[in-house]
C-alpha positions, 0 to 999 in steps of 0.5 A, a space after each residue: 499499499 502506498 504511502 500518501 493515501 489519503 490524497 486524490 490519488 487514495 486507494 481503497 481501505 477495506 471497507 472498499 472492499 469489492 467495490 476497488 480503487 476509488 478517492 477516499 473523498 468520494 466516500 463523504 467523511 469528515 476529514 479525521 474519520 477518512 484517517 480513522 478508517 484506514 488508521 484501523 483499517 491499517 491495524 486490523 489488517 496487521 499492515 501495524 502490527 502489534 507492539 508498533 510506535 505510531 507517532 504522528 508525524 509517521 502517520 500525517 506523513 504516511 495518509 497525507 495530511 496534517 497532525 491534527 485529523 490524525 491526533 482525532 483518528 489516534 482518540 477513537 481508535 483508542 477509545 476503540 481498544 487498538 490502540 493505547 497511550 504510553 506517557 513520553 512514548 506516545 500510541 502503540 497498537 496494543 496487543 490483543 488482550 487473553 482476557 478480552 479475547 474470552 469474553 469476546 468469544 464467549 459473547 460469538 458462542 452466544 451470537 454465532 448460535 443463534 444467528 446459525 439456527 434463524 438463519 437455518 430457518 430464513 436462507 434463501 436459495 441467493 442467500 446460501 448462494 452468496 455464502 457460497 460465494 464467499 467460502 469461495 472466494 477465502 479458499 482461494 485467498 488462502 491459497 494464495 496466503 493474502 491471509 489480510 483478505 483471508 481475515 476480511 472474508 472471515 468477518 463477512 460471511 460470520 457477519 453475513 450470516 447474522 443478516 441472513 438471521 434477519 434480527 436486526 439486534 444481533 446485526 446491530 451487537 456484531 458490527 463493532 465486535 466484528 473488528 476486533 475479531 477480524 483482527 484477532 484471526 489476523 494474527 493466527 491466520 495463516 494455522 488457522 485458515 484452512 481449519 477455519 474454512 472447513 469450519 465453515 464449510 459444515 456451517 453453510 451446509 446445514 444453514 443450506 439443508 434449514 437444519 437449524 440444530 446441526 446449524 447451531 451446532 457447528 458454530 457452535 462447535 466453529 467459534 469454540 475451536 476458533 476461540 482455543 486457537 486463537 488464546 494459542 496464538 494469543 500466547 506465544 504472540 507475547 
């Protein structure tokens, strides 16, 4: 990714996945929000890895903006838990905390099993086709070892299941959490991806068959396996 991404020749962030390149000005966001979207994206996808120091001057140069919107964006991503501000060191990309990750997977266990059951009851043929398309793209990304893309597609598939469930409260809860899901998955994606997509296939097959109990069970197995893998990766990472 080039350095000056926030000028007139800006490249898309991962939030614009699948839409091709576009200028950030086309997003109709404030400059602070443009910086925030790109900064968050680079952290989640490992461009700025855990432990890396993010100096305002460096970020301003990376994004081709002044320090003001950078400073404001840093406050937002700090509140979201992606960075921490340390005395005399400034902004540091956080390493996901093991306890908070365990808590996240506890929530995922309840949320995704319910979403899977509802999706199995409500999915249309077009819904199932969209899930299978995500599976296909994920296999291709895994084979290409494009783990940033794999991480995006992992979140996209889970969010699509939640969307298919038709429960707007589940969707509302999941939106912010899945940025952190993607962040955690990215750390272990190289080892986890092949297993993850085999589990996803079982989930999608159950939804396609309209088998609510099996969809719920497949989601539960997947979340448990993903949680164990994430915890192990974080222990090794530290």
